[in-house]
C-alpha positions, 0 to 999 in steps of 0.5 A, spaced: 307 539 934 309 536 927 303 532 923 301 526 926 304 522 920 311 524 920 316 520 924 323 522 924 329 519 928 336 522 930 342 517 929 349 516 932 354 511 931 360 509 935 365 504 932 371 500 934 374 493 933 375 487 937 379 481 934 379 483 927 371 484 927 368 491 927 363 492 933 359 498 933 353 501 937 347 505 934 343 510 938 337 512 935 331 517 938 325 516 934 320 521 935 314 525 932 314 531 936 318 534 942 314 531 947 317 526 952 311 521 951 312 521 943 320 519 944 323 512 944 330 511 945 333 505 942 340 503 943 343 497 939 349 493 939 352 490 933 358 485 932 360 483 925 355 487 922 349 483 926 345 486 931 346 482 938 342 486 943 338 492 943 335 496 949 329 500 948 326 505 952 319 502 951 321 496 954 326 499 959 331 493 958 335 489 953 333 484 949 338 479 946 338 477 938 343 472 938 346 466 943 351 471 945 347 477 945 342 474 950 347 472 955 350 480 954 342 482 955 341 478 961 348 481 964 346 488 963 339 487 965 341 485 972 346 491 972 342 497 976 347 502 973 347 500 966 339 500 966 339 506 970 344 510 965 340 507 959 333 509 962 335 516 963 338 517 955 331 518 953 330 525 956 337 527 957 340 525 950 334 524 946 329 530 948 335 535 948 337 533 941 330 533 938 329 540 941 335 543 937 332 539 931 325 542 932 328 549 933 334 549 928 332 544 922 324 542 923 322 549 924 325 551 917 320 548 912 318 549 905 311 549 902 310 544 896 308 546 889 303 541 886 302 540 879 297 535 875 297 533 868 295 527 864 299 521 861 297 515 857 297 509 861 302 504 860 297 498 860 290 498 857 286 496 864 284 504 864 283 509 859 286 515 863 292 516 868 293 522 872 300 524 875 300 529 881 307 532 881 309 535 888 316 540 888 320 544 892 318 541 899 322 541 906 323 537 910 323 530 906 317 526 909 310 527 905 304 524 904 300 524 897 293 521 896 288 521 891 280 523 892 275 522 887 268 526 889 271 527 896 273 519 897 280 517 898 282 512 892 286 506 894 287 502 888 291 503 882 295 508 885 303 508 885 308 513 887 315 514 887 320 515 893 321 522 895 327 524 891 332 530 893 333 536 888 340 537 890 338 543 893 335 541 900 329 540 897 325 534 895 320 532 889 315 526 889 310 524 883 304 520 884 300 516 879 293 514 878 290 510 873 282 511 872 276 510 867 273 517 867 266 518 869 262 524 867 262 530 872 266 527 877 272 531 881 279 528 882 283 531 887 291 530 889 291 531 896 298 533 900 300 533 907 306 536 909 309 539 916 309 546 912 302 546 911 297 548 917 292 544 913 291 539 907 293 542 900 287 539 895 288 540 888 283 539 883 284 536 876 282 541 871 281 537 864 281 543 860 287 544 856 293 546 860 296 553 859 303 550 857 299 545 852 296 551 849 302 555 848 305 549 844 299 549 840 300 557 839 307 556 837 306 551 832 301 554 829 305 561 828 310 557 825 306 553 820 303 560 818 310 563 817 312 558 813 306 558 808 307 566 808 314 565 806 313 560 801 307 564 798 312 570 798 317 566 794 312 563 789 310 570 787 317 573 787 319 567 782 313 568 778 314 576 777 321 574 775 319 569 769 314 574 766 319 579 764 323 573 760 322 571 753 323 564 752 327 562 745 326 555 743 332 551 741 333 549 734 
């Protein structure tokens, strides 16, 4: 069974025209597991881009949303064959296709990788900001939260939408603005279908290896520049010692 925060849907669309206006129906299977009790079948009818009526397995009948849709819904609701057919779709249509998804798609998950780094906050309200970047996960749905000393943080947190990498994987970034406290532990918590338990990554305030490498490279470049300058100066002095300067008359 998938993680409880994950809610997926299958969508199928049929399109036709009448009197020059587009008519179409959309069949959806909304689910968070392959169990029948966790599935809802939704059948929506549209006319000229407006949803006029909808059947849901949770209600077991049609509901109209326009004057014409209400008339159609009442007509369909008193038709035993129409209502019987729609009620069967939850098992025959949804459960069948969801089973295929779970065996061929949802089971092919990829665990995310997590990196935390600091940035300068955009405003002066807080002294610091952390960014939790989550990369290369599949499927798309994921939950990213922050904790300070084991307690979930709900304020001063912003997150991007899940962004496709163009290689079937996704990434997301969550920002936490905060005022540092001595001895505290700040963690980024990730929940995903590929994980058996929550992935908790603590922020290490020491200088990251990448930053240390940048400093080391910069220092090496500076040292090399000084050595070359010194060598050039020594060469110049050695050349000028053997010359006799004759003043001009």
